[in-house]
N, C-alpha and C positions, 0 to 999 in steps of 0.2 A: 504493499500500499503505499502511495507517495506521502511523504512528509510535507503536511498541511502548514503552510505560512500565512501570517497576519503582517502585513506593512502597514506601520503607522508613520506617515511623512507629510508635512502639511505642503512641500512643494509640487505641484503636479508633474511636472518634467522627471524629477528626481523618483517619484513615486512609480511613473510608468516605466523607467528606466530599470528600477529594481525588480519589478513585476515582470518584465520582458527576460532578464537574466535568470530569474527564478524559474519561470514557466518554461525555459528553454530545457531545462533539466528534465530527464526523464523519470527520475525519482522524486521531484517536488512539484507542488502547486500552490498558487497564492488563493487563498480561500475567501479572503475580505481586504479591504483597503481603507484605512482611516486618515483623516486629514487633520486631526486634533486628537489631544490627549483622552477627552472625554469620549470621544467616538470610539478610541482604541479601546477604552475599558469596555464600554456595552458591545463591541464586536467581538472581544475575547470571552465575554459570559456567553455570546451566543455561538460562537463556532469552536471554542476551546480548540485553537491550533497548537500543533506540536511546536512550533517555534514563532516568536514575533519579532520583527525587525522595529525597533522604537528609535524614531529621531528624538533626541533628547530635548530640544529646543524648539517647542512647538508653541504658538500664541494659545492664551488660555490656560487650560490644564497642561502643563508641560510633560514631557516624557518622563523626568524622574518621578513626578505626581503619580501619573498613570502607572509606571512600573511597579511604583511602591505599592498602589491600591490593589493592582493585579496580584502581587505577590502575596499580599495580606489575605485576599479571599481564595487564593490557589498558589499555595506554596510551592508546588510543583513546576510553576510556570517557567519557561524556558525563553528567555529574553536576551536579544541581542541589541544593544546599543549601538546608535549610528549618531556622528556627530561631526561636524565642520572641525571642532576644536579639541585638541589634544591635552589641555592643561592638567596638571596633576589633582586639581581640584576637582575637575570635571571627571575625571576618571574614577576618584575615589568617591565622589557622591554617586556615580553610577552604580559600582560594586556594592555601596552600602544598601541601595534600595533593592539588590537582589539580581543585578543582570549577570549573565555568565559569560559575557564577552562585550568588549568596547570596540568599535571599529572607526576610525575617520573616514570620511567619504571619500577621500583619494584612494581608497583600499582596490587592491585589484579585483578582478570578476571572480579569479580563481580563488583567493583567499576568501572573499565573502562567501562562496560556496561552500568550502572547506570549513568556515567557522560556524556555518549552519549546520553543517554535520555532525562538528564535533560536539556541538551545544545540544543537539538531539539527542546524543549519547547521554547526555545529562553531564559532561564535563563542562570546564571552563574553557576557554580559548584567549589567549593573550597574544598578539601581534608582537613582532620584535621592538616596535616602536613603544608601544604601551607597556611591554615588560621592563623596558629602560626607565620609563619613567616612575613606575611603580619601584624599582629597584633602586632610584636615586634618594629614596626614603627624604623626601624634602618634608621639613616640619611642618606641621598642620598648622593654620593659620590661628584658629581658635579666636577669631575677633567676635566681640560681642554685637548683638542687634545694632546697637547705636553707633558701633565702629563700622559696621558694614554700610550703615547710612551714610556716615561721614564719608567713607572712602568712595562711595559712589559719588557724591558730589565733588570729591578733588578729582576723579577722573572727569566728571563734567567740567573741570576748570574753575570751580568756583573758590574765591578766596575765604579764609577765616570768617571774615565779617559777614559775606553772602550766605556761607554755610549756616552761621549763628542765626541768621535771618530767617532764612528758609527753615530750620528746624526748630526755631522759636527757643533758642538756649542761649546762655552767655557765651561771649567770644572766648572768654580764659577757657571755659570748659570744651569749646571746640579745640584749642590748644592743646590741652590735655589729651583729648582724644587722638589728635594727629601724632602727638608723641609717643602714644602707645601702639598706633598702629606702625608707625616707622619701626619701632622696636620689635613688634611682632613678625613683621615682612621683613627686616634686616635689610630696610631702606635707608639711605642716607639724604635723601630729601623727598618731596612731595612726588617729583616727575618720576623718579625710580620707584616710589610705591604704587603709582598708577600703572607703570607699564608692567610690574610684576603681577599686580591684579588682574590686569587683562590677559598677560600670558598665561597664568596659572588657572585662569577661569573662576576668580573669586567675583569678579565684576563681569558681567554680560555686556561686550562694548555695543552691541546692536542696540541694547535696551537704553543706554545712555546716548546714542545717536538719536533715536527716536524721541527720547525727552527732549533734545535740544531742537528739533525740528518743530515742535510743537509752537 
């Protein structure tokens, strides 16, 4: 019997490409396609696929949230994370919610299919790139919720005074948060902290761009 696959990907062209690659395999078939996390949860419940390919950054309910919910309700769910990003925080977060593999979207067709087959057997699959990131054992950021808010605004380019106004807190409080953020990210200045936050997946750059465009 063919391995049944659910694809959750918000970009139509990417979703169509994944579907074509999978359906070209004699032992695989795409049983459902979702364009957001909420739909992915509903379609998983309906089809109970063998393997789910989950884009981790979708509008509304993210892939992280969808994977967490699916795994909570179906502990044996086998999920392969897909992402444009390969930051260590992105990868750690994905494995924390129960994915069995993490693939960046530049993965080759052959490796994608191989990963699906490995995950279908119940094992985890790590690409060389992901294995190297995890092996680096970068320290976890452990930023507080408020520090994450401040970091988001630093990435947007706001000054301490502007951050204080945006968050309705005192400017000296912002300075204390910035000092703590620099220490936790091992950064020498705000620019280095912003760069590290984006590279590691602590802050989602596309979210910040959309905020600025409003």
